[in-house]
N, C-alpha and C positions, 0 to 999 in steps of 0.2 A: 370521267375523261377530259384534258385540256381541250380545246379549241382545235391545238395544233394536232394533236397527237389522233382527234378527230379528223382530219383534214388527210393528216398522213394515211389512215383505216379507207378514208374513201378512196385516194387514190389508188392504193395496192387492190381495191376492189375494183377500182375504171380497169387497170394493169390485166386484172385478172380473167375479168369479162373479154375484154380485146383478143387475148392471149386462147379463150375456148373458141370464142369465133375463129380464128384462126388456125385452130389444134395445134397450137400451138402447148408446150409446159409453160404455165408463169412462173416458173423459179430459172428460167433462162432468162428472165430481163429485168435487168437491175435499177433501180431508183435513183436515178442523184436527185438529192435534195440542191435546189441552186439559193443559198444562202445571202447571195450578195445584196449589198446595201443593210442585209440585217443584223441587230449587235449578238454579237457572240453567247449573250444569254438564252436566244433563239435557237441558236445549233445545240446549246448545253438542253433546252427540252426540248428539240427533237432526238436528240441519242436517249434521252431518259425514256423516248417511245420505239426506241427499235433503229431508229434511222443510222447509217455508217456512215456514207456517203454525203460528200455534200460537194458543191459545185461554187466557184469565184471567178468574177470577171473582173475586179482590178486589183492591182500589184500591193499599194504599200495597205489596205483595205481590208486586204487576207492575210498579211503575214501576219500582220496586228491582232488578224482573228486569231490564227493560227498559234502564235505566242501566247494570248487569253487562256486559248484551251491548252494549253502545254499537259496539265494533268489528265488530260483524252487523249493525246498522240496514240495511241498503241490501238486503241478504238477506234480513232476516224482516219476516214481515205480522204484528202483533198483532190479536186482535179480544177486545172486549170481550165475555163471553160470561153475566156473574152478575147479581146484583140491581146496581141504581145509583140511590144515592138522590142527589136533589137537591146535596144537599151535599157530592158528589164528584164531579160532573161536569167540572169543568176541568181535572183532570191525563189524563181521560179523553179530553175533548176535543182534548188535546195532543199526549199521545204515543198514541194508537191510529190504527188504520187502517180498523179496523171496527170496530160496536157492535152485537150481535144482541138483545141485551135493553132496546130502550126498550118499556117498558110503558105510557108514558102522553104525551101529549104537553109536560106542562111538560116531562120529560129533552128530550125533544128540543129543543124551544127551547131548552133550559141548552145543550145542545151546540152547535147553532148559534151559538148569543152566544158562546159561548167557544174554538169553532174557530178558529186561530190566522191570520191572511191569509195565510201564505205555504205553508201548507199544501193539498193539494187536499182536495177536499171529504170530509168524510166519512162513508164507506157507513154506511148502518144498514137494521136489517131490525128489524122490528115484532113486539114478541113477542107471540103468542096463548094464551088459554089455554083450549088447546081441548077437554080434556077438562073444564072446567065446576069444576075444583077449588078450596075454599074459600082453601087454603093455598100454592095455585100466583100468582105475581103473572102479567099480562098481561091483554091488550086482550081484553073479550069477542067472542066472532065475531060478531054482531050490529052491534057498532059498530066492527069495523074498519076497513070502505068509509070514513067520512066520518074518522077518526082517522088513517087513511092515504091521503086527499086535503090533509089539512093539514098531515102531514109533510112528505108531497111538493113539497112550498108553501114550504118552507124554503130561507134560503140556507146555503150552507157545509155543508149535507148532499145527501147522495146516498141517497133510499132505494132497496133492492137487492129487497127482499123481503119474506119472513114467516116468523119463527120458531117454531118450539114446544118443551114439553120434556111429552108425555104422563105419563098414569097409567099406572108400569109393568104390563107383562102379559106372561102367559108364553107365549101361545098368538099362533100367529103370525098367526092371524087377527084376532087382538084388537089384537096391534101394529101390523099395519096401517091399522085403521079409521080413530084419530088423524089417522095420516100422508098417507089419502087425505081427510081432512077438512077438512086444512090444503089440501091441493093444490086444491082442489076452490075454495074462498077465495081462493086465488090467481089461480086463473085466471079466478075473478070478477073479482077486480081488473083483473086485462090486459083482459078483455072490454072493461072501461069505462074502459079507456086508460092505464092508470099503464103505465110502462114499468118492470116488473119482472123478473128476473133468478135470481132467488136464492129456495129455500127450504132453510130450518137448519135439520134434524130428521134424528132418528140418532143412538145413540150406540153404547156397546161394546157390549152387551145387542140392540141392533134394529135395526142399521145396514142388514141385511140387506132388512127391514120399508119402512124408510124409501127405499132406493134403489129397492126394486120399485113405491113410490109417489110416486115423481119428485126424491126429495131431490138436493140439489146442490152443497151442502156437507153433509157427515155429522162429527158433533163426538166425536172420541173419546181418552179418556184412559185406563182401566186397562188396556187391550188390549195399548195400545203402552207404559207407564211402569210398570203396575204397582197396588196395592193403595195406595189412597193411605193416611199416616199424620195424622190429624189431633190438632194439640195439643187437650191436655185443659182 
C-alpha cells in the first residue's frame, strides 16, 4: 500500500470512529480530498486508491488539473472550495460539479448564468461566516435564510446546503461549537422548507468534531496528501 493509500485509509478510519461515537452511519459522510497545490499525478494516485471526490481552491490550477485528468472525468467529482471572484466564475461553472464557497448572491447568479445547458445543475453550498471573523468570507448567519432562498430559486443551480471554515481551535468543545451553530442554522432552513442535504464542514484537524455535529462532507487535504508547499 502506498503512503497516500495508507493516509486515505487512516482518514476513513477516523471518520468511521467519529460516526460510531455519534451514532451515525459512516456511509452518510463523504470524504472530499483537498488536492489544491498537489499535482495531477497525486489525484491519479488517490483515484487508484478509491477516492473519487476532489476539492480545489485556485481556478487556473484546477482547470489545468481537470484537463490533464480528462481521461478520468467520468469517474471524478470536482468540488471548488476556495474564494471565488466574480470574474472567474465562468470556468468554474463550466468544469466543476460542486461549488462550496458561494459567499454572496452575485456569485450564485453568475454561476447560474454561465452553467452550460448540456450539464446537470451545479451543486452549490452557501458559505457562512459562522465565527464572525473579519478576515473570512461568507454570509453572516442572520442573512443566510434570505440569501439561501434567493439562491434556491436560481436556474441551473441546486442549493445543497451550507459550508463553513470556522476559526481554528485546539479544544474539542471549542471545535464543536461553530459546527453545532452551522448545523442548527441548517436545520432551521430545512424546517422552513428548503430541501437541503449537505453540511460541508471539518478539515484534517477537526473532522471528528464536525462529524459529531452532523457533517455530511469533510474536506481533508493535509492528512491525505501531506504538508503543502506554497510558492513564494
